[in-house]
C-alpha positions in Angstrom: -50.6 -27.3 -9.0 -47.5 -25.2 -8.3 -43.8 -25.8 -7.8 -42.7 -25.9 -4.2 -41.6 -22.5 -2.8 -41.3 -23.1 0.9 -39.7 -25.6 3.2 -40.8 -25.9 6.9 -41.0 -22.6 8.8 -38.3 -20.6 7.0 -38.2 -19.0 3.6 -35.8 -20.8 1.3 -34.7 -18.1 -1.1 -32.9 -19.8 -3.9 -32.4 -19.0 -7.6 -31.2 -22.5 -8.4 -28.0 -22.9 -10.3 -26.4 -25.8 -12.2 -23.5 -26.9 -10.0 -21.4 -29.1 -12.3 -18.3 -29.4 -10.0 -20.0 -30.6 -6.9 -23.3 -31.0 -5.0 -24.0 -28.1 -2.7 -27.3 -28.2 -0.8 -28.5 -26.3 2.3 -31.2 -27.5 4.7 -32.5 -27.1 8.2 -32.7 -30.1 10.6 -35.7 -31.0 12.8 -33.7 -29.4 15.6 -33.6 -26.1 13.6 -29.8 -26.3 12.9 -28.6 -24.8 9.6 -26.7 -27.4 7.6 -24.8 -27.6 4.3 -24.3 -30.8 2.3 -21.2 -30.8 0.1 -20.3 -34.0 -1.9 -21.1 -36.6 0.7 -20.3 -34.4 3.8 -22.7 -32.7 6.2 -21.4 -29.5 7.7 -23.1 -27.5 10.5 -23.3 -23.8 9.6 -25.3 -22.4 12.5 -27.0 -23.7 15.6 -30.1 -21.7 14.7 -32.3 -21.5 11.6 -31.7 -18.8 9.0 -34.2 -16.3 7.6 -32.9 -16.8 4.0 -30.4 -19.2 2.5 -28.7 -19.1 -0.9 -26.3 -21.8 -2.0 -23.2 -20.8 -4.0 -20.6 -22.9 -5.8 -18.1 -22.3 -3.0 -20.3 -21.9 0.0 -23.5 -20.5 1.5 -24.8 -17.0 1.8 -27.5 -16.5 4.4 -29.4 -14.1 6.7 -29.1 -15.3 10.3 -31.7 -15.2 13.0 -30.6 -11.6 13.9 -30.8 -10.4 10.4 -27.1 -10.3 9.8 -25.8 -11.1 6.3 -23.3 -14.0 6.6 -21.3 -16.3 4.4 -20.0 -19.8 5.1 -17.1 -20.6 2.8 -16.2 -24.2 1.9 -12.4 -23.5 2.3 -12.6 -21.7 5.6 -15.4 -23.8 6.9 -16.4 -20.9 9.1 -19.1 -18.2 9.2 -18.1 -14.6 8.5 -20.5 -11.7 9.1 -20.6 -9.7 5.9 -23.1 -7.0 7.0 -24.0 -6.6 10.7 -27.4 -5.0 10.1 -30.5 -6.3 8.3 -30.7 -5.3 4.6 -33.6 -3.3 3.3 -33.7 -5.5 0.2 -31.6 -8.6 -0.7 -31.4 -10.5 -4.0 -29.3 -13.4 -5.1 -28.9 -15.4 -8.3 -26.2 -18.0 -9.0 -23.0 -16.8 -7.3 -24.1 -13.2 -7.4 -25.5 -11.4 -4.3 -26.5 -7.8 -3.8 -28.4 -5.9 -1.2 -29.6 -2.4 -0.5 -29.1 -0.5 2.8 -31.3 2.7 2.6 -30.1 3.9 -0.9 -26.7 2.3 -0.9 -26.2 -0.8 -3.1 -23.7 -3.4 -2.0 -22.5 -6.7 -3.5 -20.3 -9.5 -2.4 -16.8 -9.7 -3.8 -14.9 -12.7 -2.4 -15.9 -12.7 1.3 -16.3 -9.0 1.7 -19.0 -6.3 1.0 -18.3 -4.0 -1.8 -20.2 -0.7 -2.4 -21.5 -0.5 -5.9 -23.4 2.8 -5.9 -25.3 5.3 -3.7 -28.6 6.9 -4.5 -30.0 3.6 -5.8 -33.8 3.4 -6.1 -34.2 0.0 -7.8 -31.9 -2.9 -8.7 -32.1 -6.5 -10.0 -29.7 -9.4 -9.9 -29.4 -12.1 -12.5 -26.4 -14.4 -12.3 -23.6 -12.3 -14.0 -25.4 -9.0 -13.9 -26.6 -6.4 -11.4 -28.7 -3.6 -13.0 -29.7 -0.5 -11.0 -30.9 3.0 -11.3 -28.5 5.7 -9.9 -30.3 8.9 -8.9 -27.0 10.7 -8.2 -25.4 10.0 -11.5 -28.8 10.1 -13.2 -28.3 6.8 -15.1 -29.4 3.3 -15.5 -26.3 1.2 -15.1 -25.1 -2.5 -15.1 -22.3 -4.1 -13.1 -20.8 -7.0 -15.1 -17.5 -8.7 -14.2 -16.4 -5.8 -12.0 -17.2 -3.2 -14.6 -19.8 -0.5 -14.3 -21.5 -0.1 -17.7 -23.7 3.0 -18.2 -26.9 2.0 -20.1 -29.1 5.1 -20.3 -29.4 8.6 -18.9 -32.2 9.1 -16.5 -33.3 12.8 -16.2 -34.8 13.9 -12.9 -38.6 13.7 -12.9 -38.7 11.3 -15.9 -40.6 8.1 -16.0 -39.1 5.0 -14.4 -36.6 3.4 -16.7 -38.0 0.3 -18.4 -35.7 -2.7 -18.6 -35.9 -6.5 -18.7 -33.0 -8.8 -17.6 -31.8 -12.4 -18.0 -28.8 -14.3 -16.8 -26.3 -12.3 -18.8 -28.5 -10.0 -21.0 -30.3 -6.7 -20.5 -32.8 -5.0 -22.8 -34.1 -1.5 -22.2 -36.2 1.1 -24.0 -34.9 4.6 -24.4 -38.1 6.7 -24.8 -36.1 9.8 -25.9 -34.4 8.0 -28.8 -37.4 5.7 -29.4 -34.9 2.8 -29.5 -34.7 -0.6 -27.9 -31.2 -1.4 -26.7 -29.5 -4.6 -25.8 -26.5 -5.5 -23.5 -24.9 -8.9 -23.9 -21.5 -10.0 -22.5 -20.6 -6.3 -21.8 -21.4 -5.0 -25.4 -24.3 -2.6 -26.1 -26.1 -2.4 -29.4 -29.5 -1.2 -30.8 -32.1 -3.9 -31.4 -34.8 -1.8 -33.0 -35.3 1.9 -33.6 -38.4 4.1 -34.4 -40.2 2.2 -31.6 -43.2 3.7 -29.7 -43.1 0.8 -27.3 -40.4 -1.5 -25.8 -41.4 -5.1 -25.4 -38.8 -7.8 -24.7 -38.0 -10.9 -22.6 -34.5 -11.9 -21.7 -32.9 -15.3 -20.9 -29.3 -16.7 -21.0 -27.7 -15.7 -24.3 -31.2 -15.1 -25.8 -33.6 -12.3 -26.1 -37.0 -11.9 -27.9 -38.5 -8.5 -28.7 -41.2 -6.7 -30.6 -39.9 -4.6 -33.5 -42.5 -1.9 -33.5 -41.4 -0.3 -36.7 -41.6 -3.5 -38.7 -44.5 -5.1 -36.7 -42.5 -8.3 -36.1 -41.7 -10.4 -33.1 -38.0 -11.2 -33.3 -35.6 -13.5 -31.6 -31.9 -12.9 -31.0 -29.4 -15.8 -30.2 -25.9 -14.9 -31.3 -25.1 -12.2 -33.7 -28.3 -12.1 -35.8 -32.0 -11.6 -35.2 -34.6 -13.8 -36.8 -38.4 -13.4 -37.2 -40.5 -15.5 -34.8 -43.9 -14.1 -35.6 -45.7 -11.4 -37.5 -48.0 -10.7 -34.5 -47.4 -9.1 -31.2 -47.1 -11.7 -28.5 -49.8 -12.0 -25.9 -47.1 -13.1 -23.5 -43.6 -14.5 -23.7 -40.9 -16.1 -21.5 -37.2 -16.8 -22.0 -34.8 -19.3 -20.4 -31.4 -20.7 -21.2 -31.2 -20.4 -25.0 -35.0 -20.9 -25.1 -38.0 -18.7 -25.9 -41.7 -19.6 -25.5 -44.6 -17.3 -26.5 -48.2 -17.1 -27.3 -48.9 -14.8 -30.2 -52.1 -13.4 -31.8 -53.1 -17.0 -32.9 -53.4 -17.9 -29.2 -51.1 -20.9 -29.8 -48.1 -21.8 -27.7 -44.9 -21.7 -29.7 -41.3 -22.2 -28.9 -37.8 -21.4 -30.3 -34.3 -22.6 -29.5 -32.5 -21.0 -32.4 -33.8 -23.1 -35.3 -37.4 -23.2 -36.6 -40.3 -22.0 -34.5 -42.2 -25.0 -33.2 -46.0 -24.9 -32.5 -46.9 -26.9 -29.4 -50.6 -26.3 -28.9 -53.7 -25.6 -31.1 -55.1 -23.0 -28.6 -54.1 -21.1 -25.5 -52.5 -23.4 -22.9 -53.9 -23.2 -19.3 -50.4 -22.1 -18.2 -46.8 -22.4 -19.1 -43.4 -21.9 -17.5 -39.8 -21.4 -18.8 -36.9 -22.1 -16.4 -33.3 -22.8 -17.4 -33.5 -25.2 -20.4 -37.0 -26.4 -19.6 -40.4 -25.4 -21.0 -43.4 -26.9 -19.1 -47.0 -26.3 -20.0 -50.5 -27.5 -19.0 -52.4 -29.0 -21.9 -55.4 -31.4 -22.0 -55.2 -32.0 -18.2 -51.5 -33.0 -18.4 -48.2 -31.3 -17.5 -46.2 -31.4 -20.7 -42.4 -30.9 -21.3 -40.9 -29.8 -24.6 -38.2 -32.4 -24.9 -35.6 -32.8 -27.6 -38.0 -35.3 -29.3 -41.0 -33.0 -29.0 -43.9 -32.7 -26.5 -43.9 -35.4 -23.8 -46.3 -35.8 -20.8 -44.4 -35.7 -17.5 -47.1 -37.9 -15.9 -50.7 -38.9 -16.6 -51.8 -36.8 -13.7 -50.4 -33.3 -13.0 -47.8 -33.6 -10.1 -48.7 -31.7 -7.0 -45.1 -30.4 -6.7 -42.3 -30.0 -9.1 -39.1 -28.0 -9.5 -36.7 -27.3 -12.3 -32.9 -27.0 -12.4 -30.8 -27.0 -15.6 -32.4 -29.4 -18.0 -34.2 -31.5 -15.4 -37.7 -31.6 -13.8 -38.0 -33.3 -10.4 -41.5 -34.0 -9.1 -43.6 -36.0 -6.7 -45.7 -38.7 -8.4 -49.1 -39.9 -7.3 -47.5 -42.0 -4.5 -45.4 -39.0 -3.5 -42.2 -40.7 -4.6 -39.5 -38.6 -6.3 -39.0 -38.9 -10.0 -37.3 -36.9 -12.7 -37.5 -36.3 -16.4 -34.9 -34.4 -18.5 -35.1 -32.4 -21.7 -33.3 -35.2 -23.5 -36.1 -37.5 -22.6 -34.3 -39.5 -19.8 -36.4 -40.5 -16.9 -35.3 -41.7 -13.4 -37.0 -42.9 -10.3 -35.1 -41.1 -7.6 -36.6 -42.6 -4.5 -38.6 -45.7 -3.4 -40.0 -44.0 -0.3 -43.7 -43.1 -0.7 -45.3 -40.3 1.4 -42.6 -37.7 0.9 -44.1 -34.4 2.0 -41.8 -31.9 0.2 -38.4 -31.4 -1.4 -36.0 -28.8 -2.6 -33.8 -28.9 -5.7 -30.3 -27.4 -5.8 -28.6 -28.2 -9.1 -28.1 -32.0 -9.1 -28.9 -32.3 -5.4 -32.4 -33.1 -4.2 -33.2 -32.6 -0.4 -36.2 -33.9 1.3 -37.4 -34.9 4.9 -37.6 -38.7 5.0 -41.0 -40.1 6.0 -39.1 -42.3 8.6 -37.3 -39.2 10.0 -34.2 -37.2 9.3 -33.1 -35.5 6.0 -32.1 -37.2 2.8 -29.9 -35.8 0.0 -29.9 -37.5 -3.4 -27.0 -36.6 -5.6 -25.7 -38.3 -8.8 -27.4 -41.6 -8.0 -26.3 -41.8 -4.3 -28.5 -41.4 -1.2 -27.1 -39.6 1.8 -29.0 -39.6 5.1 -28.6 -37.2 8.0 
């Protein structure tokens, strides 16, 4: 039982964002035309299907059939070629896009390509941040709001720098200083020193880490760290202000900044943290940690589901679309049984209608193409 990751014959590469201002949703028609839905309007982007698509708050970034990196802006309503040659590696998250050509790292600023660094071996994009290793400057660095922020020195021949990254946070372990460091909103500080290991998970405005010197699993949300457990976690995940973990007791626990809440009596089959949502499999059911505690999404585990913001959208046993929110609100999104698949883009849900065509659901309205 897994969330949907593909749609038709092309890869839909999308780190879903919460678009509060408007509904922006890309899709490909049965005739293989690239389309963009924006607040009740359907716009044709390209006559041929793309290799990758990534919706942004003000347009669409995509790789066309020839491998060119292109952008369709809502204001210009036209496609501009950003990079004429296929990228060796491309990543996107929220409104942030970065790609590597050989060892040069580029990003999108406005509608144009901007060179961030050369000699780049690895990089990772997460909403407001691009973190990369620079073999020429011998450093691990972050790009945040147009600033380059050095994080750690990387000597030639040393081990690969260890770092974890969330929407606007980075944690890295400096082996030479035996210290775990933390970057949040452009500020760097030490989380834990005298550490022989660096273990951390990052989300949006939250980080959880293992304080090796004091043998404590800590959570950081705001200016102070709090103790989450006295045992090293078996695994942990972080989302938007949310941390979930399984510690040495093999019980699933969660934290949003208040008290740590125990959700299971033993190890769950599986769990996922995305945005503001924690889902887990327990006693044959898919559970969500709502504001009122654990709630079953459905009696049977849905075949497909996706998460955006504080909402889970899924296909029920009749393959009709439904949703449940972290605040406990439920909604029947469609009355069309037999829906084969869907994609979720913020508040917009896109699916191929069983009767033909494409349907976009957004804020209670149904738009058919």
